[in-house]
N, C-alpha and C positions, 0 to 999 in steps of 0.2 A: 630699677637701670637708667630708662627713662627719664625721671626726674634728674635721677644724679648726671646725665652725659648735659639736659637742656641748661642744668646750673650750671655744670665747668662752663660750657660757651658763652651761658650768660656775662659771664666773669674773665673771660677770655672777650669778648666784640671788646666793653671796655675798653681790658689794659689794651687794644690794638690801637682804640684810638689816643686813648691815653699818651702811648708813647710815641705815635706822631703827630705829637700835642702845637710842637712846636713849627705850624708851619713853613716859618722863612729860614728854621735850620734846615738846612741838608740834611746830617749827622742824626735829628731825630727824625725827617720822615722815611731815609733810609734804614733804619732800625725797625721801624711802626711794619713798613711792608715788607722786613725782608717776617718782622715777627711774625703778620696777616696771612701770608705764603705758607709756614714751616707748619702755623699753628693750621690752619686749611688743610693742609695733608695729615699733621698728626689725629686732626678729626679724621677725617676718612677712616683710616687705620681704628678707632674705636669705633664705627658709627660698622664697618664690615665683622668687628670680635664680636659686636651686637649684635648682628644680622647670622652669626655662623650660631651663635650661643642660642639664639630662636631658634635656627634650626634644629638644631642636632636638640632640644632638649619640648621646641613647642609655647616655651612661658622666656617674659624678661624678669619675674618675678627671684626676688634673690631666696627663698625659700621652697619653692616651690622646683629653685636651677641646683636648691643642694638636695633636696629630695629625690630629684635624678639620678646626683651623681652619685650618693649612696645609696639605690637601689639596684641601679644598672638598671635605668629605662630609658638610657637615651640612642635614641635616632642612631648616631652615627659618633664614634671615639675621635674620628678624624678633624672631623667640625669644628667639634667640642672642644680639642686640644689647639688647633689653630684659636679657634675663639676667646680665646682666653691668651694666646702669646698676641695678639690684637689688640686683642684690649690692654695691653701691659706696656703695649709699645706706644697709644694713646697717653696714659701713663705715665713714664718714664719721658712727653714729649713734657707734661705741664711740672712735672716737677724733675727737671733737667737731669735726668741722666745720662749714665755716657752708654753708646756713643748717639741721644738722642738730645746733647747740650748744648750744640755747639752758634745754638743761634742768644744763647745767654750771657757772655760775654759782650758781644757788637750790643745789641739789646741794651745792654746796665748802661752802658759809655754813651749811648747813645742817647736815650730818654731822660728826661728832668729829671734833675736828682731825687728831687722832691715822690714822682712816679717811679725813680728805680727801687725807692725806703717802698712803697708800697708795691712796687715786683718779686720783691725778692724775702717778700713776708705772707703774703693775702692766697697767691697759684698755692705755694709752698702749702700753708695748713691747708689750701682747699681740697687740693687732688693728696697729701693724704691722708688726710681725713676720709675722703672716696674712696681711697682705695684700699683704704685698712677695715672702712663698711663693707665692700665689695666681697673682699677674698675671705673675712669675718662668716658673712653670714651668706657669699654664695659658692665659696672652694675650699673653706677651710676644713671639711672632710676628707679632701682630694692633694691634701694636702702637702704628703710627698713628691706627689707630680708636678709641683711646681718651686720647688722647694731649691735645688739645683741654680735654675735660671736668676735666682734672687740674689742667691752664693756668688755668682758670675756677676752679678748686675754690680750688687754693691762691694767688693772687691774693685771692680772697673772703675765705678765712679767713684770711688776713696782713689783711688792711685793718680788715677787721668786726674781728677779733679785737681792738687794737689802740686804733681809736678807740674802741669801749664799756670799755680800761679806763681811758681815761684818762678818763670821768666817772664813778668811782668812789671812794666815799669808805673801804670796809670791806676791807681788807687781802685775804682771803680770794677777794672775789671778782674784788677787781684783781688776782690771782695766777691764779683760774677763767680770767678770757681772756685773763690773760696765757698759759695752759697754748691756748689757742685758736690764738692769734697760733701757736705754736710748732707748732703741729700744721700750720700753712700753713708754715715752711720746710722742713718733714720733708717733706712732699709735692712737693716741688721735688725729693727725693733721690727719690721712685716716678716721677717725669714722666720724669727724666731715666734712668733705670734700667740705668747700665753697672756693672761693679766699682767703677768712686773712686766713682760716687754712692751706692752700697751699701755701703762701706766708710764714707763720712761721716754716709750715717746712723744707723748702727751707733755711731760713733761721738757724734754727736749723741745719739742716748739716753740713754746712756751718763752722761754727761756731765750730760743734761738732767734728770734722775732725779737725782743727786745733789746737784742744784744745788738740786730743790725740793725735795728732802726735807729740805738746810739750813734751808731757810726756813720751811717748814712746822713744823720741831721746835724752831726757836727761838720761834713762834706759841702752840706748844705750854706752849713753858716760860713764856712770859709771862701767857698770858691767862685772867683771870680775874673771874669777875662779873660780865662783858661786856665788860671792860678788853679794851686790847691787844691788838683786832681791826682797830680805828678808825687812819687817819692820823695822828689829831686826839692819842690816845694813845700816842704816839712822842717825842713835842716832849722834848728833852731827856734823850732815853734814852739816849745816846751816855754823859752825863756821870755817870750814877748805875752802867751796868751798859757802862762800854767796851771791853770785850773781846767782849760780846754782841751789841755795832753794829759791829762793823770783822764780824765772822759775817758778819752781815745785812747790812752796807756789803757785800761778796764776791760776797756771793749773788743782791744786788742788778746790780751791776755783772755778772758774768757770764750772768743770764738776758737782759739790753739788747746780748748781747755785743760787749763794752770787753777789750784787752788791759790785763794781763797773765793774763786768766783761760782756764778752759777755753770759753767758752762763744764765746768771741771763735775759737776756732781751731776748735770743729763751725759754727758759720755759716762763718765763712770755704773750712771743706772742701765744702758745700755751694752757696756764691756760685758758687765760684771753677767743680766738677763742672756747674754750670746755664751757665754763660758758657762752657765750651769746645763743649757743644751747640745756641750760639749764641742761648737763652732772653735776652736780653738785658734785653727788656724787662721782664720779668717779674724780675731778678734787681736793673733799677733800682726798679724795684715793694718791690722785699723791702727793699733798702737806705734807700729811705724811710720804709719803715715800721719801721724798724729803729730812725732816728733820732725816731717820736713813741715810739715805745717807752721812747726812755731820757728821758721826760719823768716818767714813771710812775713806770719805778724809782727815777729820783733824787730823786725828788720822799719819796720815806721815805725814805733818805739827809738829803736837809736838812732836814728835822726832826726825826731824829734830833742830827744835827750844830751846825746853825745857827738853830733857834730855841727861845724861851730857854722854860725849863724851865718842865715842871710835875709835877703828878704822876705821873712814871711808873707804869706797868707792873711788880709788884716778883717778879719771875723766878720760882715753885715751882725751892726747890734740888731738884737730878736728880743726881749725880755723872755718874750714864751717859748722859743723857741731852745732858750740855755735853761728857761726851767725843766721842761720836757727832759731836758738829757742830763741834768742835772739827778731829776726823778730813777729816769732810763739806769742813770751812773748804780744808781744806791740800791733797789733790784734788782741789778747783776751785783752787784757785793752780797744782798740782802741775801740772796737763793744760795749762795757761796757759804753763807757761813752760818745758817737758820731756815735750812728748805723743806722743813718737816710740815709747814701746812702746805706750801702746795705739794709736794708727795702726797699728802692723805685727800686731799681734792683729786688725785690724776689716781688713787689709788681704789678710789672709791667709784670714780666715774668706770673703769677698766673692772672691775666688780661687777657692777652690771653687764657688762658683754659676758664674760665668765661667767 
């Protein structure tokens, strides 16, 4: 548990600096300060939770915590339960689960786009990896005690994230709330917590990272002097930059979870694993949220292809970035058509745990 804490905080410290890296940009400085203060607050919850777990079990070793929980040798059941809750609050901030997500839209908007691309992927992958590791190794045997909490977190995060994204006119803020909703879908896999759901979560994290990096890569190329950040800036974009519009449309379709993209396969895997364990109502909520999310993803596509032309943002020439965007688009499409290779890898990885 100590090593997990140190690793997450080292990642967070680097992100605090990167978010406020533009010293002469007031928005970047404000975002960095907000992220730092709220992050420190979340760190306090995590440490307090770890201390309570230590007080209740006398150890921070996952295997020994699991043994204490199953053998009934916990010194204080109240401290142990509170410790799990406080640890979960710390993780919820790291991966932007509702109601600990309010830092994400402002930080995503204020940070340099290159940092935002990293911010929406690396902390979420690391956070969910650490969360899965802890709950599988230490708290798996008492799963029934925290399942209801994860059920509520998943439903709230999916719903609030998607409804908030509907109301955005700024593309980066929309993607920030989109990231929140995707965290809610990932909680489904944590809730089920078996080899199938773990494989689905790993696959989802890979696909999620690819499609978000691609979307932010395009925003990075087109943003200039404040343009390229609003939905309206993309009106007629397809007629002037057809290949970039195709790539952006592909990323949006994948984020929405539509075939034939990797996003569809990833979401289908999570939902099917939840159905197999009887979480029907939560899956219904997830499907309804997917339909809601289609509106704001397709809104960008409609602006690019179906709105009358205006002076669209002119992408900065960057052969390397364009090549990477093209590669990411191909990966998203390939994982939607032939996902077997990656699914095999994630299934083998999950099988080593269960």
